[in-house]
C-alpha positions in Angstrom: 67.9 14.2 226.1 69.9 10.9 225.0 69.3 9.6 221.6 67.6 6.2 222.2 66.8 3.8 219.4 65.2 0.3 218.4 68.0 -1.8 217.4 66.8 -5.5 217.4 63.6 -6.9 217.3 62.0 -10.4 217.1 58.8 -12.2 217.6 57.1 -15.7 217.8 55.3 -17.5 215.0 51.7 -16.8 216.6 49.5 -19.5 216.8 45.9 -20.1 218.2 47.1 -22.5 221.0 50.7 -23.2 222.2 49.1 -25.4 224.9 52.3 -27.8 224.6 54.8 -25.1 225.7 55.1 -22.9 228.8 55.6 -19.4 228.7 59.4 -19.7 229.2 59.6 -22.1 226.2 57.5 -19.6 224.3 59.8 -16.9 225.2 63.2 -18.1 225.0 63.7 -18.4 221.3 62.5 -15.1 221.0 64.9 -13.4 223.3 67.7 -15.5 221.9 67.0 -14.3 218.5 66.7 -10.4 219.4 70.0 -10.7 221.3 71.7 -12.7 218.1 70.8 -9.9 216.3 73.0 -7.3 217.9 75.4 -10.0 219.3 74.8 -9.2 222.8 74.4 -11.6 225.8 72.4 -11.2 228.5 74.9 -10.2 230.8 75.5 -7.1 228.4 71.9 -5.6 229.0 71.9 -3.1 231.5 68.0 -3.2 232.1 65.3 -5.7 231.3 61.5 -4.9 231.5 58.5 -7.2 230.5 54.8 -6.9 229.8 52.5 -9.6 231.0 48.9 -10.4 232.5 48.6 -12.5 235.6 44.7 -12.8 234.5 45.8 -14.6 231.4 48.2 -17.2 232.8 45.8 -17.5 236.0 48.3 -17.4 238.7 49.8 -14.7 240.7 53.2 -13.2 239.9 53.6 -15.6 236.9 56.0 -13.1 235.1 58.7 -14.3 237.5 58.5 -17.6 235.9 59.4 -16.1 232.6 62.7 -14.6 233.9 64.1 -18.2 233.7 64.2 -17.2 229.9 66.3 -14.3 230.5 68.6 -15.4 233.2 68.1 -13.8 236.4 71.4 -15.0 238.1 73.7 -13.4 238.3 71.3 -10.8 239.7 70.2 -8.1 237.1 68.5 -4.7 237.0 64.9 -5.9 235.8 61.2 -4.5 236.1 57.6 -5.5 235.2 54.3 -3.9 234.0 51.0 -5.4 234.1 50.3 -4.2 230.7 51.2 -4.8 227.2 55.2 -5.0 226.4 54.8 -1.1 224.5 54.5 0.0 228.1 57.3 -1.9 229.3 59.3 -0.1 226.2 58.3 3.1 227.5 59.6 2.3 231.1 62.8 0.8 229.3 63.2 4.2 227.2 62.8 6.1 230.5 65.4 4.2 232.1 68.3 5.1 229.4 67.3 8.8 229.3 67.8 9.0 232.9 71.5 7.4 232.1 70.8 4.4 234.4 71.4 2.3 231.5 72.8 2.2 228.0 70.8 -0.8 226.9 67.7 -2.2 227.5 65.8 -5.6 226.8 61.9 -5.6 226.7 59.8 -8.4 226.1 56.3 -9.2 226.3 54.3 -12.5 225.9 50.6 -13.9 226.4 48.9 -17.0 226.1 45.3 -16.6 225.6 44.6 -20.2 225.0 44.0 -21.8 228.4 40.7 -19.8 228.7 38.2 -17.7 227.5 40.0 -14.4 226.8 36.7 -12.5 226.2 35.3 -13.4 229.5 39.0 -12.6 231.3 39.0 -9.2 229.8 35.8 -8.0 231.6 37.7 -7.8 234.7 39.5 -4.5 233.4 35.8 -2.4 233.5 34.3 -0.6 235.8 33.5 -2.4 238.7 30.5 -0.9 239.8 28.4 -0.2 236.8 29.9 -2.0 233.7 31.4 -5.2 234.7 28.5 -6.6 236.6 26.7 -6.6 232.9 29.9 -8.7 231.5 30.0 -6.9 228.2 33.1 -8.6 226.1 35.6 -6.6 224.3 33.8 -7.8 221.2 30.1 -6.2 222.4 32.0 -3.0 223.4 33.9 -3.0 220.0 30.6 -3.2 218.4 29.0 -0.1 220.5 31.9 2.2 219.0 31.5 0.7 215.4 27.6 1.7 215.7 28.6 4.9 217.0 30.9 5.4 214.3 28.5 4.4 211.5 25.5 6.4 213.0 27.7 9.8 213.1 28.6 8.7 209.1 32.4 8.3 209.6 32.3 4.7 208.2 30.0 1.9 207.1 30.1 -1.7 207.1 31.3 -1.9 203.5 34.1 0.2 204.3 35.1 -1.7 207.5 35.1 -4.7 205.2 37.8 -2.9 202.9 40.0 -2.1 206.0 39.7 -6.0 207.1 40.7 -7.1 203.3 43.7 -4.6 202.9 45.1 -5.5 206.5 44.8 -9.2 205.6 46.1 -8.8 202.3 49.2 -6.8 203.5 49.8 -9.7 206.0 50.3 -12.3 203.2 54.1 -11.8 203.2 54.1 -11.5 206.7 55.8 -15.4 208.1 54.7 -14.5 211.5 50.8 -13.4 210.7 48.3 -15.7 212.0 45.9 -15.7 208.9 42.4 -17.0 209.0 40.2 -17.7 205.9 36.9 -15.8 206.2 34.3 -16.4 203.6 31.8 -13.7 202.3 32.7 -11.3 205.4 31.9 -13.9 207.7 28.9 -14.3 210.4 28.1 -11.4 212.2 30.0 -12.0 216.0 28.2 -8.7 217.4 26.1 -6.6 215.0 27.7 -4.6 213.2 31.1 -6.4 213.6 31.5 -9.4 211.4 34.1 -12.2 212.0 36.6 -10.3 209.7 36.3 -7.2 211.6 37.8 -9.0 214.9 41.3 -10.0 215.5 42.2 -13.6 215.9 42.9 -15.0 219.1 46.4 -16.4 219.8 49.3 -16.9 221.7 52.8 -15.3 221.1 55.9 -13.2 222.3 58.0 -10.6 221.3 61.5 -8.9 222.0 63.1 -5.7 221.4 66.7 -4.2 222.2 66.7 -0.7 223.1 70.6 1.1 222.9 71.8 4.8 223.4 73.8 7.1 221.1 77.2 5.5 220.1 76.1 2.2 221.3 72.9 1.8 219.1 75.3 2.9 216.0 77.6 0.5 216.8 75.0 -2.5 217.3 72.9 -1.5 214.2 73.7 -0.5 210.7 70.3 1.8 210.8 69.0 2.3 214.2 65.2 3.4 214.6 65.6 6.5 216.8 62.7 7.1 219.1 62.2 10.9 218.3 59.0 11.0 220.7 57.1 8.9 222.9 54.1 9.4 225.0 51.0 7.7 226.3 47.6 9.0 227.4 44.2 7.7 229.2 40.5 8.1 228.5 38.2 8.1 231.5 37.4 5.0 232.7 33.7 5.2 232.3 32.3 4.4 228.6 29.2 6.7 229.3 31.4 10.1 229.5 33.5 9.4 226.3 32.8 10.0 222.8 33.5 6.7 221.2 34.1 8.1 217.6 37.1 10.0 218.8 40.4 9.4 220.8 41.8 12.5 222.1 44.1 10.7 224.2 45.7 9.3 221.2 46.1 12.7 219.4 47.4 14.4 222.8 50.1 11.6 222.9 50.6 12.1 219.2 51.1 15.9 219.8 53.5 15.3 222.8 55.5 12.5 220.6 55.7 15.3 217.7 54.1 13.3 215.3 52.6 16.6 213.7 55.8 18.2 213.2 56.5 16.5 209.9 54.9 13.7 207.7 55.6 9.7 208.2 55.1 7.3 205.6 54.2 4.2 207.7 52.2 3.7 210.5 51.6 0.6 212.7 48.3 0.8 214.4 47.2 -1.5 217.4 43.6 -1.7 216.2 42.1 -5.1 216.8 39.1 -4.2 215.3 38.4 -2.4 211.8 36.5 0.2 213.4 39.4 1.2 215.8 41.4 1.9 212.8 39.2 4.5 211.3 39.4 6.1 214.9 42.9 6.0 214.8 43.6 7.3 211.5 41.4 10.5 212.1 43.0 10.9 215.5 46.4 10.5 213.8 45.7 12.5 210.9 46.8 9.9 208.6 46.1 10.4 204.8 45.9 8.0 201.9 49.9 8.5 201.1 50.7 6.8 204.7 51.1 2.8 204.6 49.1 1.7 207.4 49.8 -1.6 209.0 52.0 -3.1 205.9 52.5 -6.0 208.4 48.8 -6.9 208.5 48.5 -5.4 212.1 46.4 -7.2 214.8 44.0 -8.3 212.5 46.3 -10.7 211.2 48.1 -11.3 214.7 46.9 -10.3 218.1 48.9 -12.3 220.9 47.6 -10.5 223.8 49.9 -8.5 225.7 52.4 -8.6 222.8 50.5 -7.0 220.0 51.3 -3.5 221.0 55.0 -4.0 221.2 55.1 -5.8 217.7 53.7 -2.5 216.4 56.8 -0.8 217.4 58.9 -3.8 216.4 57.4 -3.9 213.0 57.9 0.0 212.5 61.4 -0.3 213.8 62.3 -3.1 211.3 61.2 -1.2 208.1 63.5 1.6 209.2 66.3 -1.1 209.7 65.5 -2.4 206.3 65.4 0.9 204.6 61.8 0.6 203.7 60.7 3.7 205.8 62.0 6.7 207.2 59.7 8.2 209.6 57.1 6.1 211.0 54.4 6.1 213.7 53.5 3.1 216.0 50.8 3.2 218.5 49.7 0.5 221.1 46.3 0.4 222.9 45.1 -1.1 226.3 41.5 -1.4 227.8 38.0 -1.4 226.0 37.5 1.0 222.9 40.9 2.5 222.9 40.7 3.6 226.6 45.0 4.0 227.0 47.0 4.8 224.2 50.5 5.2 223.4 52.3 6.7 220.2 55.7 6.7 219.4 57.5 8.4 216.3 60.8 6.5 215.0 63.2 7.9 212.7 66.2 6.4 210.7 69.2 8.4 209.7 69.2 10.1 206.6 70.4 7.8 203.6 
């Protein structure tokens, strides 16, 4: 297998609403920043892949308009996934492994502000038994939290501690979308309070991948992707154990996470209860720095939050703050789909 690394990462300043700008205007500064970090032009990129959702935009093939921010002429090798950008990165990684490209640009974006994202996300549920009931993501996450509490895996005070730690970590993150929550906030759906839920916001992110010597030339300390895998749970919530995530555990095993210790974990856990599940599935001890960026509890742009987890983990390796990190991304209700990546920096 070829050595592939993340060599650049950029993200927008996430905001509750960016109604005054289009997707292209939201995306272009991020793309330019990522390419500038490695002194590349769009014409130097061998493959481009994006992640977004037409449901959020409210129109079909909306991702084609975002290509204006990349520059689709002269013609480029390009693809798109109707998923979080972390899955676009997976496709780009495979493209480089096959030898069809030496560099790749991966980007994703989401604008939740135009409509009710909690209502929109009900459309990803089982259309026969669950979707007709219109349970939104917060209600489903509350079911998961209640199952965890009843099983003795956590408690409301422990969930409050998870929220406090993530938001404290985010104070030094200029991209975080911090909100003030007093006294834990009101219950949104019991047992989840406002502090247990992610902020809704708009944002974008971009990552540049490169292979072998190209990566070493472009970046002083590349974040090498040592393993990357994604797995999916059963679609029906009724046949799943919501207190566990076997798909995350399997993806971690296939990615080689358990072969050696990690010092950093960036977890795509939009709800505090989901961090409890992921820490157990990934076997993360107290010695691991979990979500030093603040995680999605501090900034959760739809379709980009998972890609940001990979970018934040890679950025710590670039800076020398981490040597071996794990990044996780999820999609669907109650951690239905899970991607795990193991990143390493060269020995100092």
